[in-house]
BAKOL-698688 format. One record per residue: residue number from 1; residue in one letter; chain; x, y, z of N, C-alpha, C in turn. Coordinates in nm, 2 decimals, padded with zeros to 4 digits, always signed. Layout:
<atoms>
<NUM "A" "A" <X Y Z> <X Y Z> <X Y Z>>
...
</atoms>
This chain:
<atoms>
<1 "M" "A" <+01.15 +13.24 +04.56> <+01.29 +13.26 +04.60> <+01.35 +13.29 +04.74>>
<2 "R" "A" <+01.42 +13.25 +04.77> <+01.47 +13.19 +04.92> <+01.57 +13.36 +04.97>>
<3 "V" "A" <+01.49 +13.35 +05.13> <+01.57 +13.44 +05.17> <+01.61 +13.39 +05.36>>
<4 "A" "A" <+01.73 +13.44 +05.31> <+01.80 +13.40 +05.45> <+01.80 +13.23 +05.49>>
<5 "G" "A" <+01.79 +13.17 +05.38> <+01.76 +13.00 +05.39> <+01.60 +12.98 +05.39>>
<6 "K" "A" <+01.53 +13.05 +05.41> <+01.38 +12.99 +05.39> <+01.29 +13.05 +05.28>>
<7 "W" "A" <+01.19 +12.97 +05.22> <+01.13 +12.99 +05.10> <+01.02 +13.11 +05.12>>
<8 "R" "A" <+00.99 +13.24 +04.99> <+00.94 +13.35 +05.02> <+00.86 +13.36 +04.85>>
<9 "Y" "A" <+00.77 +13.39 +04.85> <+00.67 +13.37 +04.73> <+00.67 +13.50 +04.67>>
<10 "V" "A" <+00.69 +13.56 +04.53> <+00.67 +13.62 +04.56> <+00.57 +13.64 +04.39>>
<11 "Y" "A" <+00.46 +13.75 +04.42> <+00.39 +13.77 +04.32> <+00.42 +13.90 +04.27>>
<12 "R" "A" <+00.39 +13.89 +04.17> <+00.40 +13.96 +04.06> <+00.33 +14.00 +03.97>>
<13 "A" "A" <+00.25 +14.11 +03.94> <+00.17 +14.16 +03.83> <+00.21 +14.21 +03.70>>
<14 "V" "A" <+00.25 +14.14 +03.59> <+00.29 +14.24 +03.45> <+00.15 +14.25 +03.35>>
<15 "D" "A" <+00.16 +14.37 +03.27> <+00.00 +14.39 +03.18> <+00.08 +14.33 +03.02>>
<16 "Q" "A" <-00.04 +14.38 +02.98> <-00.03 +14.30 +02.81> <+00.15 +14.37 +02.77>>
<17 "F" "A" <+00.18 +14.48 +02.81> <+00.31 +14.56 +02.72> <+00.41 +14.50 +02.81>>
<18 "G" "A" <+00.36 +14.44 +02.91> <+00.53 +14.40 +02.99> <+00.58 +14.44 +03.10>>
<19 "Q" "A" <+00.51 +14.55 +03.12> <+00.51 +14.69 +03.23> <+00.49 +14.59 +03.38>>
<20 "I" "A" <+00.55 +14.60 +03.46> <+00.58 +14.54 +03.55> <+00.46 +14.64 +03.71>>
<21 "I" "A" <+00.35 +14.62 +03.72> <+00.25 +14.65 +03.78> <+00.31 +14.65 +03.92>>
<22 "D" "A" <+00.30 +14.53 +04.00> <+00.30 +14.55 +04.12> <+00.33 +14.40 +04.19>>
<23 "V" "A" <+00.46 +14.45 +04.27> <+00.50 +14.32 +04.28> <+00.49 +14.31 +04.47>>
<24 "L" "A" <+00.45 +14.19 +04.54> <+00.48 +14.14 +04.66> <+00.56 +13.99 +04.70>>
<25 "V" "A" <+00.62 +14.04 +04.84> <+00.65 +13.90 +04.86> <+00.59 +13.86 +04.98>>
<26 "S" "A" <+00.62 +13.73 +04.97> <+00.48 +13.68 +05.10> <+00.55 +13.55 +05.14>>
<27 "T" "A" <+00.57 +13.53 +05.25> <+00.60 +13.44 +05.36> <+00.52 +13.29 +05.33>>
<28 "R" "A" <+00.39 +13.30 +05.27> <+00.26 +13.19 +05.23> <+00.22 +13.22 +05.08>>
<29 "R" "A" <+00.16 +13.10 +05.07> <+00.14 +13.13 +04.92> <-00.01 +13.07 +04.89>>
<30 "D" "A" <-00.12 +13.18 +05.04> <-00.24 +13.11 +05.06> <-00.34 +13.21 +05.01>>
<31 "L" "A" <-00.48 +13.24 +05.02> <-00.56 +13.30 +04.98> <-00.54 +13.46 +05.06>>
<32 "R" "A" <-00.51 +13.47 +05.14> <-00.47 +13.57 +05.23> <-00.33 +13.67 +05.17>>
<33 "A" "A" <-00.27 +13.61 +05.11> <-00.13 +13.71 +05.06> <-00.21 +13.73 +04.88>>
<34 "A" "A" <-00.28 +13.65 +04.88> <-00.27 +13.64 +04.72> <-00.41 +13.78 +04.72>>
<35 "R" "A" <-00.53 +13.77 +04.83> <-00.62 +13.91 +04.82> <-00.53 +14.04 +04.83>>
<36 "R" "A" <-00.46 +13.98 +04.95> <-00.39 +14.13 +04.93> <-00.25 +14.13 +04.84>>
<37 "F" "A" <-00.20 +14.11 +04.74> <-00.16 +14.10 +04.63> <-00.28 +14.19 +04.53>>
<38 "F" "A" <-00.39 +14.12 +04.54> <-00.47 +14.12 +04.42> <-00.51 +14.27 +04.45>>
<39 "S" "A" <-00.57 +14.30 +04.58> <-00.64 +14.44 +04.63> <-00.57 +14.55 +04.62>>
<40 "A" "A" <-00.42 +14.54 +04.62> <-00.31 +14.66 +04.63> <-00.32 +14.66 +04.44>>
<41 "A" "A" <-00.30 +14.58 +04.35> <-00.30 +14.58 +04.23> <-00.40 +14.67 +04.18>>
<42 "L" "A" <-00.49 +14.65 +04.22> <-00.68 +14.68 +04.17> <-00.69 +14.79 +04.23>>
<43 "R" "A" <-00.64 +14.85 +04.37> <-00.67 +15.00 +04.39> <-00.55 +15.09 +04.35>>
<44 "A" "A" <-00.41 +15.05 +04.27> <-00.36 +15.12 +04.19> <-00.40 +15.12 +04.07>>
<45 "H" "A" <-00.46 +15.03 +03.97> <-00.47 +15.00 +03.80> <-00.57 +14.99 +03.80>>
<46 "G" "A" <-00.70 +15.00 +03.85> <-00.83 +14.93 +03.80> <-00.86 +14.77 +03.78>>
<47 "D" "A" <-00.98 +14.77 +03.75> <-00.98 +14.60 +03.72> <-00.96 +14.58 +03.58>>
<48 "P" "A" <-00.90 +14.39 +03.59> <-00.84 +14.41 +03.41> <-00.98 +14.35 +03.42>>
<49 "V" "A" <-00.98 +14.31 +03.25> <-01.09 +14.26 +03.19> <-01.04 +14.09 +03.16>>
<50 "E" "A" <-00.91 +14.03 +03.17> <-00.83 +13.94 +03.18> <-00.71 +13.94 +03.27>>
<51 "V" "A" <-00.74 +13.80 +03.36> <-00.63 +13.78 +03.45> <-00.56 +13.65 +03.43>>
<52 "V" "A" <-00.42 +13.58 +03.39> <-00.33 +13.52 +03.39> <-00.26 +13.47 +03.46>>
<53 "T" "A" <-00.35 +13.34 +03.56> <-00.20 +13.30 +03.63> <-00.16 +13.15 +03.61>>
<54 "D" "A" <-00.10 +13.07 +03.69> <-00.06 +12.98 +03.73> <-00.20 +12.89 +03.76>>
<55 "R" "A" <-00.27 +12.77 +03.77> <-00.34 +12.73 +03.86> <-00.35 +12.68 +03.99>>
<56 "A" "A" <-00.32 +12.80 +04.07> <-00.28 +12.74 +04.23> <-00.48 +12.81 +04.24>>
<57 "P" "A" <-00.46 +12.70 +04.35> <-00.62 +12.74 +04.41> <-00.65 +12.86 +04.52>>
<58 "A" "A" <-00.55 +12.93 +04.56> <-00.54 +13.04 +04.63> <-00.62 +13.15 +04.54>>
<59 "L" "A" <-00.51 +13.18 +04.42> <-00.55 +13.27 +04.29> <-00.68 +13.29 +04.26>>
<60 "R" "A" <-00.71 +13.16 +04.22> <-00.85 +13.14 +04.18> <-00.98 +13.20 +04.27>>
<61 "A" "A" <-00.90 +13.15 +04.39> <-01.03 +13.25 +04.48> <-01.04 +13.34 +04.51>>
<62 "A" "A" <-00.90 +13.38 +04.50> <-00.90 +13.55 +04.52> <-00.91 +13.63 +04.44>>
<63 "I" "A" <-00.91 +13.60 +04.32> <-00.99 +13.63 +04.16> <-01.16 +13.62 +04.14>>
<64 "E" "A" <-01.19 +13.52 +04.19> <-01.34 +13.49 +04.17> <-01.43 +13.61 +04.31>>
<65 "G" "A" <-01.30 +13.59 +04.44> <-01.42 +13.65 +04.51> <-01.39 +13.84 +04.48>>
<66 "L" "A" <-01.25 +13.92 +04.47> <-01.20 +14.06 +04.38> <-01.30 +14.09 +04.29>>
<67 "I" "A" <-01.24 +14.01 +04.20> <-01.31 +14.04 +04.03> <-01.38 +13.90 +03.97>>
<68 "P" "A" <-01.50 +13.88 +04.01> <-01.55 +13.80 +03.95> <-01.61 +13.83 +03.77>>
<69 "A" "A" <-01.57 +14.00 +03.74> <-01.63 +13.98 +03.59> <-01.50 +13.99 +03.52>>
<70 "A" "A" <-01.36 +13.90 +03.58> <-01.25 +13.92 +03.49> <-01.27 +13.79 +03.43>>
<71 "F" "A" <-01.21 +13.73 +03.33> <-01.16 +13.61 +03.25> <-01.06 +13.60 +03.33>>
<72 "H" "A" <-01.06 +13.42 +03.41> <-00.94 +13.41 +03.47> <-00.88 +13.28 +03.35>>
<73 "N" "A" <-00.80 +13.34 +03.28> <-00.71 +13.19 +03.18> <-00.59 +13.10 +03.31>>
<74 "T" "A" <-00.59 +13.04 +03.26> <-00.46 +12.92 +03.34> <-00.44 +12.86 +03.23>>
<75 "V" "A" <-00.50 +12.83 +03.08> <-00.44 +12.79 +02.99> <-00.25 +12.77 +03.01>>
<76 "Q" "A" <-00.22 +12.67 +03.01> <-00.07 +12.64 +02.97> <-00.01 +12.67 +02.89>>
<77 "Y" "A" <+00.10 +12.76 +02.90> <+00.17 +12.85 +02.91> <+00.13 +12.99 +02.87>>
<78 "A" "A" <-00.03 +13.06 +02.91> <-00.06 +13.13 +02.91> <+00.02 +13.26 +02.94>>
<79 "N" "A" <+00.06 +13.19 +03.08> <+00.17 +13.28 +03.22> <+00.30 +13.33 +03.17>>
<80 "N" "A" <+00.32 +13.32 +03.06> <+00.48 +13.27 +02.97> <+00.52 +13.43 +03.04>>
<81 "R" "A" <+00.45 +13.54 +02.99> <+00.53 +13.66 +02.98> <+00.57 +13.70 +03.12>>
<82 "V" "A" <+00.50 +13.65 +03.21> <+00.54 +13.62 +03.35> <+00.66 +13.59 +03.42>>
<83 "E" "A" <+00.65 +13.44 +03.36> <+00.74 +13.36 +03.40> <+00.89 +13.39 +03.33>>
<84 "C" "A" <+00.87 +13.46 +03.20> <+01.01 +13.54 +03.11> <+01.06 +13.61 +03.21>>
<85 "D" "A" <+00.94 +13.73 +03.27> <+01.04 +13.80 +03.35> <+01.07 +13.75 +03.51>>
<86 "H" "A" <+01.03 +13.65 +03.58> <+01.11 +13.59 +03.65> <+01.20 +13.55 +03.65>>
<87 "G" "A" <+01.30 +13.51 +03.47> <+01.42 +13.52 +03.46> <+01.51 +13.56 +03.47>>
<88 "R" "A" <+01.50 +13.71 +03.42> <+01.61 +13.80 +03.48> <+01.59 +13.83 +03.57>>
<89 "L" "A" <+01.50 +13.82 +03.69> <+01.49 +13.88 +03.83> <+01.57 +13.74 +03.86>>
<90 "K" "A" <+01.56 +13.58 +03.88> <+01.64 +13.54 +03.89> <+01.81 +13.54 +03.84>>
<91 "A" "A" <+01.84 +13.61 +03.76> <+02.00 +13.57 +03.70> <+02.04 +13.72 +03.78>>
<92 "R" "A" <+01.98 +13.82 +03.81> <+01.98 +13.93 +03.90> <+02.00 +13.84 +04.07>>
<93 "L" "A" <+01.93 +13.78 +04.10> <+01.96 +13.73 +04.23> <+02.08 +13.61 +04.23>>
<94 "R" "A" <+02.09 +13.57 +04.17> <+02.21 +13.45 +04.14> <+02.35 +13.53 +04.18>>
<95 "L" "A" <+02.34 +13.65 +04.07> <+02.52 +13.71 +04.15> <+02.51 +13.71 +04.25>>
<96 "M" "A" <+02.39 +13.76 +04.32> <+02.39 +13.89 +04.43> <+02.44 +13.75 +04.58>>
<97 "R" "A" <+02.39 +13.63 +04.53> <+02.45 +13.53 +04.62> <+02.33 +13.54 +04.72>>
<98 "G" "A" <+02.20 +13.62 +04.72> <+02.05 +13.58 +04.80> <+02.04 +13.68 +04.84>>
<99 "L" "A" <+01.93 +13.68 +04.91> <+01.92 +13.78 +05.04> <+01.91 +13.75 +05.16>>
<100 "K" "A" <+01.91 +13.84 +05.27> <+01.91 +13.79 +05.38> <+01.82 +13.86 +05.45>>
<101 "R" "A" <+01.75 +13.92 +05.45> <+01.60 +14.01 +05.51> <+01.52 +13.95 +05.38>>
<102 "D" "A" <+01.37 +14.02 +05.47> <+01.25 +14.02 +05.38> <+01.20 +14.16 +05.31>>
<103 "R" "A" <+01.32 +14.28 +05.39> <+01.28 +14.39 +05.40> <+01.38 +14.43 +05.25>>
<104 "S" "A" <+01.48 +14.37 +05.25> <+01.54 +14.39 +05.16> <+01.54 +14.34 +05.03>>
<105 "A" "A" <+01.48 +14.22 +05.05> <+01.40 +14.14 +04.95> <+01.30 +14.17 +04.87>>
<106 "R" "A" <+01.18 +14.31 +04.95> <+01.09 +14.40 +04.89> <+01.14 +14.52 +04.83>>
<107 "V" "A" <+01.26 +14.54 +04.83> <+01.35 +14.69 +04.80> <+01.38 +14.61 +04.66>>
<108 "I" "A" <+01.45 +14.51 +04.66> <+01.53 +14.46 +04.56> <+01.43 +14.44 +04.46>>
<109 "L" "A" <+01.33 +14.34 +04.52> <+01.24 +14.32 +04.37> <+01.16 +14.45 +04.32>>
<110 "R" "A" <+01.12 +14.57 +04.43> <+01.09 +14.67 +04.33> <+01.15 +14.78 +04.29>>
<111 "G" "A" <+01.27 +14.76 +04.30> <+01.39 +14.85 +04.25> <+01.37 +14.79 +04.12>>
<112 "H" "A" <+01.41 +14.63 +04.10> <+01.44 +14.57 +03.98> <+01.30 +14.61 +03.85>>
<113 "A" "A" <+01.20 +14.61 +03.97> <+01.08 +14.61 +03.84> <+01.08 +14.79 +03.82>>
<114 "L" "A" <+01.13 +14.87 +03.86> <+01.12 +14.97 +03.86> <+01.23 +15.02 +03.68>>
<115 "M" "A" <+01.36 +14.92 +03.71> <+01.50 +14.93 +03.64> <+01.44 +14.89 +03.49>>
<116 "Q" "A" <+01.30 +14.76 +03.51> <+01.24 +14.70 +03.39> <+01.18 +14.78 +03.32>>
<117 "N" "A" <+01.09 +14.84 +03.41> <+01.00 +14.95 +03.33> <+01.09 +15.07 +03.26>>
<118 "I" "A" <+01.19 +15.13 +03.32> <+01.27 +15.22 +03.27> <+01.36 +15.19 +03.13>>
<119 "R" "A" <+01.44 +15.07 +03.15> <+01.46 +14.97 +03.06> <+01.37 +14.96 +02.91>>
<120 "R" "A" <+01.26 +14.93 +02.96> <+01.18 +14.88 +02.84> <+01.10 +14.99 +02.78>>
<121 "G" "A" <+01.13 +15.12 +02.84> <+01.07 +15.19 +02.81> <+00.91 +15.27 +02.85>>
<122 "H" "A" <+00.88 +15.22 +02.93> <+00.73 +15.23 +03.02> <+00.72 +15.35 +03.06>>
<123 "Y" "A" <+00.79 +15.45 +03.08> <+00.81 +15.58 +03.14> <+00.84 +15.67 +03.06>>
<124 "E" "A" <+00.81 +15.81 +03.14> <+00.87 +15.89 +03.02> <+01.01 +15.93 +03.07>>
<125 "L" "A" <+01.07 +15.91 +03.10> <+01.21 +15.89 +03.16> <+01.36 +15.83 +03.04>>
<126 "G" "A" <+01.44 +15.90 +03.01> <+01.52 +15.86 +02.94> <+01.49 +15.84 +02.80>>
<127 "S" "A" <+01.35 +15.83 +02.77> <+01.30 +15.83 +02.65> <+01.38 +15.89 +02.54>>
<128 "D" "A" <+01.39 +15.99 +02.57> <+01.50 +16.02 +02.42> <+01.61 +16.00 +02.40>>
<129 "A" "A" <+01.66 +15.93 +02.47> <+01.81 +15.81 +02.47> <+01.83 +15.70 +02.37>>
<130 "R" "A" <+01.94 +15.68 +02.36> <+01.92 +15.52 +02.32> <+01.88 +15.41 +02.38>>
<131 "H" "A" <+01.92 +15.33 +02.31> <+01.83 +15.19 +02.43> <+01.98 +15.14 +02.51>>
<132 "H" "A" <+02.07 +15.21 +02.52> <+02.18 +15.12 +02.61> <+02.21 +15.28 +02.65>>
<133 "R" "A" <+02.16 +15.37 +02.67> <+02.20 +15.45 +02.75> <+02.03 +15.53 +02.80>>
<134 "R" "A" <+01.92 +15.49 +02.81> <+01.81 +15.50 +02.87> <+01.82 +15.54 +03.01>>
<135 "I" "A" <+01.92 +15.41 +03.13> <+01.92 +15.41 +03.27> <+01.95 +15.54 +03.28>>
<136 "E" "A" <+02.07 +15.60 +03.20> <+02.18 +15.69 +03.29> <+02.12 +15.82 +03.22>>
<137 "A" "A" <+02.02 +15.84 +03.13> <+01.94 +15.92 +03.08> <+01.83 +15.94 +03.18>>
<138 "A" "A" <+01.74 +15.82 +03.23> <+01.59 +15.88 +03.34> <+01.69 +15.91 +03.47>>
<139 "F" "A" <+01.81 +15.83 +03.50> <+01.90 +15.93 +03.63> <+01.89 +16.04 +03.62>>
<140 "T" "A" <+01.99 +16.08 +03.54> <+01.98 +16.23 +03.50> <+01.93 +16.31 +03.51>>
<141 "E" "A" <+01.78 +16.26 +03.42> <+01.66 +16.36 +03.45> <+01.61 +16.37 +03.55>>
<142 "L" "A" <+01.56 +16.27 +03.60> <+01.55 +16.24 +03.81> <+01.63 +16.36 +03.87>>
<143 "A" "A" <+01.78 +16.36 +03.85> <+01.87 +16.43 +03.96> <+01.82 +16.60 +03.87>>
<144 "H" "A" <+01.80 +16.58 +03.83> <+01.75 +16.79 +03.77> <+01.63 +16.77 +03.77>>
<145 "T" "A" <+01.54 +16.67 +03.84> <+01.43 +16.70 +03.92> <+01.45 +16.76 +04.04>>
<146 "I" "A" <+01.50 +16.68 +04.09> <+01.52 +16.71 +04.24> <+01.58 +16.80 +04.26>>
</atoms>
């Protein structure tokens, strides 16, 4: 994605159920950024059995270093779940005409992940409501809690 005319790289972790686990926006797509992303996701969610990525060398090196026991799947079309999830994000950003700051990119991407998870029913928020009213019900529950 582009932020203020400069390329930024979005790392997103999605589990087998489609829940967005973690999001990271980085200025580079190197080993340091990949390690930072995976170590944060592993701290929050533990070690996975299988990791599906594209064939980026930095991702391969980070996975071998941090979770050597996990199977690293780089078969073509295996990462369609993540790529399809990127499509919704890109559609949202296109309407916004891009972002101007790195901080706003981080906030928007994390907020988009939260909304996707609520919409898909991964949280208990708004789970009793109909599908098209789930987000409204979730925010009503949050407002009553606060």
